[in-house]
N, C-alpha and C positions, 0 to 999 in steps of 0.2 A: 593471425590477423592484427592483433594488438601491437606486435612487434613491427609489422610493416607500417602501421599508423605512426609509430614513433619515428621510423626512418623518414616517412613522408612528411611528418611534422617538422623534421629538421630542414627539409626543403623549403617549407613555408616561411621560415624565419629569416631567410636570406634577404636583406634589404637592398643592397646595391651590388648586384652580381657582377656587372661589367667592371666597376671600379675595383672591386675586390680581386677579380681575376687578373687585372692588369698589375695590381700591386704585388700579387703573389708570383708573378713570372719574372720579377726583376733578376737580372743576372744572366738571362738567356741561356747560353751554352753550359752554364754551371749547373743547370737543373732547376726544377721547380722548388721554390721555397715552401717548406711544409713544417708543421710542428710535430716533433717526434716525441714519443712517450713509450717507456718500457711497460711491458705487461707485468702487472704486479697483483698481489693478493690484497683484498680489502673486504670489509664487511658491507653487505648489501641488504637493503630493505625494499621489498616490492610493495607498492601501495596502489589503491584505487581511490581517486578523489571524486566526490559527488556532492552536489548541493541540494538543499531541500528546506523543509520547514520543521520547526519544533512543534510537537503535539503531545498531549497526555496519552498514556496508555489506554485510559478509559475516559470517554466523554459521552454524556447522555444528552440527547436533544429532547427537550420538553415541548410537547405539542398538545393541541386540544383535539379531543375526539368529538366535540360538540361545537355548535355555533352559538355565540353569545357575546355580549359586550363585556369587556374587562372593567370591573368596577373597583378592583383593588390590586395593586402591584407592590408586593412587599419587599422586593429585592432590587438591587442595582448591580451593574457589572463590578466585579471585584469582591463582592460580599462572600463570606464563608458561611456555609449552611451545613446543617446536620440532616441525616436521612429523616424524612417526615416533616421537615419544616415547611410552613406555608410559603408558597412562591406567588401564586396568582389566584384570584377569585373572580369567577365569571357570574354575571347577573343570573340569579337562580329562580326568579319568579315564574318564568315559563315552565321550568322543570318541576317546581313545587306544585304548580297547577296540574301538571301531568300526573304527579304522585297522588294528588287528591282525587282526580278522576279515576285512577286505577284502584284506589282504596274503595271508592264508591262502587265501582264495577265488581270488585271482589265481594263486597257485602251483598250486592244484588244477586250475584251468582250463588253465593252460599245460601241465601234465602230461597232461591229457586230450587236448589238441591234438597233442602229440607222439605219443601212442598212436594217435590217429585218422589222423595222417599216415603212420605206419608201416603201418597196416592198408590205407590207400589204395595205398601203394606195393606192398604184397604182392598186393593184388587186381589192380593194373595188370600186374604180372609174370605172374600166373596167366592173365589175359585175353590177354596177348601170346603166351604159350606155346600157348594154345588156338587162336589165329589161325594160328600157324606150323604146328601139326599139321594143321590143316584145309587149309592150302595144300600141304603135302607129300602128304597122302593123305586124301581126304574120308572114307575108311572108318575112319581112326584115331580120330575124334571125331565124335560125333553133333551134329546141329543143336541139340538140347536142351542138351547140355553147353556148347557154345559160347555159347548164349544165357544160361545161368546164370552163366558167367564174366563176360560183359559186364555183366549186371545187378549182380553183386557189386561190380564196379568202380565203377559209377555210385553205388551205395549208399555205398561206402567214401568216394568223393569228396565226396558230400553230407555225410556225417558229419564229414569233415575240415573242410569249410567251416563247418559249424555249430560245431565246436570252436574254430575261429579267432574266430568271432563271440562265443563265450562268453568267450574271452580278452579281447576288446575290451570287453565288458560288465563283466567283473571289473576291468579296468584303470580304466574310468570310475568304477566304484563306489569303488575305492581313492582316486581323485582327489577324489571328492566327500567321502569320509571325511576326507581330509587337509585339504580346504577347511574343513570343519566344525571340525576341530581348530584350524586357524589362527584361526578366529573366536573362540576362547576368549581371544585376546589382542587388546585394542582399543587402537589407537594414535592419536595426534593427527593429524587430517587436514590440518592446516596450522599455520603459525606463528601464535600468538595467545595470548590470555588465556582461562583457564577461567572463564567467567562464570556457570556453573551446574553444580552437582553434585546430581543428583536422587536418588541412592541412597546406601546405607551398605554397608560391608563386611559380608558375611553375608546380605544380601538376595538374592533370586532374580531374575535378569534374565530378562525374557520378551520375545519379539518383539512390536513394536507393530503387530499385524495389522489391528486395527480402530480403534485410537486411537494417534495419534502420541505423546500424552503417556504412554500406558501403557508404551511401550518406551523412553522417553527416559532416558538414563543421565547424560549431561553435555552441555554446550554449550561450544564453543570459538569465540571471536569475534576477528576481526581489527579491532582498535581504531585502526588507522592512518587509516582513513577513517570519520568519524562523520556520521551523518545525523539529521535530525529528521523523523519521520513524522507529519504533521498531517492532519486531515480538514477539507476546505474545503467550504462550502455550495455547492449547485448554482448559486445566483445569482451567486456570486463566482468560481467556478472558470474560467468562460469568459474572465475578465479576465487569467488567469495565462498565462505563456509560459515555456518552458525558458530558463534563463539569467537570469531576473528576480532581482535582488538582494534580500536579506532580512536583517533584524536579528533575532537570536535571543536570547532570554533564557531561562536555565535556572534553575529554582527553587532548585537547590542552590548556584548562584553568583549571588546576587541583585544584586551590585554590578558585574557585568560583562555587557556586550552583545557577542555574537559575530556576525561577518558570515558570510554564506553565499549560496548560489545555488540556485535551483530546478533540480533535475536529473531529476525525473520527475513527470509528471502522469498519473495512472491514467485509462484509458479506460472502465473499469467502475466503477459506484458502490458505495458501502457504505451499505445502507439500514438505518435504525434505526426501529423501530416502538414507539410508546407508546400503550397502550390507555387511553382516558379515557372513562368513562361508557358503555362498550359500543361506542365508535367508536375507530378506530385513526388517529392522526395520524402520518403518515409523513414523516420528514425524510430527504432524500437528500444524502449527502456523498460527496466524492471524496478518495482518498488522494493526498497530494502529498508528495514527498520534497525536503528542503532539505539540501544537503551543506555542512557547516561548513568554512570556510577554515582556521581555526586553532583546533581544539577544545582544551579544557583537558586536561592530561595525566592527570588523575585522574577523568575522566568515566566514567560507568557506564551500561550499557544500562537503559532503562525510566525514566530520570529525566524528570520532567515539564518541558516546555519550551513556549515560545510564540514563534511566528515572525510577524514583521510583514513581509510581502512587498510590495515596491514594484512597482506595476503600471504607473504612468505618472507623469511629471513635467511641469510647465508652468512656464516662467520668465516672470515679469512679465505675467500675463494678467488681464483684468478678472474680478472675482469678487464673489460675494454671499454673505452668511452663510447657512448651511444652514437656520437657523431662519426666514429671511426668505422662503424658497420655500414657496408654499402652492398650494392647488387652488381654482379658482373656475369657475363656468360662464361660458365666454367663447369667442369665436371664436379658433381657433388662429392662430399666426403664419403668414402667407402668404409663401411664397418661390417662386422659380422651380422648385425641385425638388419642393416640396409646396404647390401653389396652394390657396388657401382654397376649400373646398367649401361653397357657400352653400345647398345643398339640404338639408343635414343639421342646420342650425341650430346652437345653442350646445351645447357639451359641456365636461366638466371639463378645464381646461387649467392647466398649471403656470405660475406667474407670481409677481410681487412687486408691492407697493404703492409707487408712485412719488409723492412728495409735492411739490406745487408750490403755493405760496401758502396753505399750511395745509390743502390738500385732498389726500386720498390717492386716487389713481386706480390701479385694477388694470391691470397691463400684462403680457401673456404674454411669457415668456422661453424661450430654448432654452439648456440648460446642458450642460456637458461633464463632465469628471472631477470627483470629489468628494475634497476634501482632508480634513484633520482637522475643520475647522469651516466651510469655505467650498466653494461650488460654483464651478467655472469657468463663466462666462456667455459664450455664443457670440453670441446675438442678443437683442434686446429692450430693452436699456438701454445707456447710454453712460457713459463716464468722467465723474465729477462729478455724475451724477444722485443725488438724495437718496431713499433708500428707507427703509421701515419695517423695522427690524432687530430688533424686540422690543418688549415681552415676548411670549412665545408666545401667551398667552391673548388679548392685544390683536389680534395678527395673525389668530388663529382667528376672532374675532368681528367683525373689521373688514369693512365693506361698501364697495362702490365709491362714490367721491365723498364719503366720510365726512370730517368735519372732525377734524383731529388737531393736537396741540401737543407740543413736545418735553417729555420727562420732566424733572423737576427734578433737578439734579445731586445725586448721593449717594443718590437715592431707591432703595430696594431693589426688585427686580423678580423675577418668577417665574423659576424655573430654565429655562435655554435647553437645547434639544435639540442 
């Protein structure tokens, strides 16, 4: 599919088709003027180019879990901080009051627990005396009195247990109040640079319950590892592998190219929809992360960058110009792995026009990787074969067994794809 896109892309770059076609047919009966080129061996590099943004490998958004007015803002964008450094302080008076209430509640619960325990001990002594009297002389205490003493003991024991649970509850409430008070002080979660401050002193910090952006106060980024996050088309992402090398250009550093490696290829797509005339054309891209080997020291997140990722290389292989590859109805190449199916007749097949004795014959070829301007050719032509390598319009209109002649030296030709 990517190869067809390259072929179709060649079609798109033709600017003046009619003028070019007229110029190329000069000479009439002498044949169509074409640019000829021998099939030769060359080194090829297949790449995938994608654009994206610079981002740190680790960036932590600092947000508030409580609501309160910001009374102190210790940092500004660009500041370097250490883990634990104070970033923001929120008005604590409301939460200090909550801690005081919780401490008073705990003290009250503890006092109630002491009282309940004393009542339980008293009830236990009363029940014990009733039992002893009954053992000494059944006539000294009635069954009803003994039962009442036992009941009072059980009630007092239950009240004591409840009082203990009230103490636990009050203690948990105090801990919660202290935790809330502690959240009025926001500290750096790691060493790094403050790359964003989203609030001003005096604003009210609110929890980002429904929106991450709503609660965002600041961002601390670890700029020791810098990545480029690019989006790669679905037809190209299958060619990428972890560890592929890449050359990265950053718009802010136009005269420098940075090396990197592919460190992550997402398994889920990022879909972009564009409605046109009531229909939605859906393009599917995948996020790919390229980690830079030696990023510039003053790089910043969100800078625009372009990554050219090397997916394959070939040394000294037969190749043909991309513009030379075209489609014609023809029998496909027959091999042991894919024998020719004579029952289906002709179909559109990729191939080139090979010239012998001034006659251009269409010959199916099998191609491999695509470089900047050439395809690797695996089958169909041999080294030294002369093929039609341009202009584009001539190749597009050329028919099998057509007469051709070399274009005159210095003659302008239509733009190549």
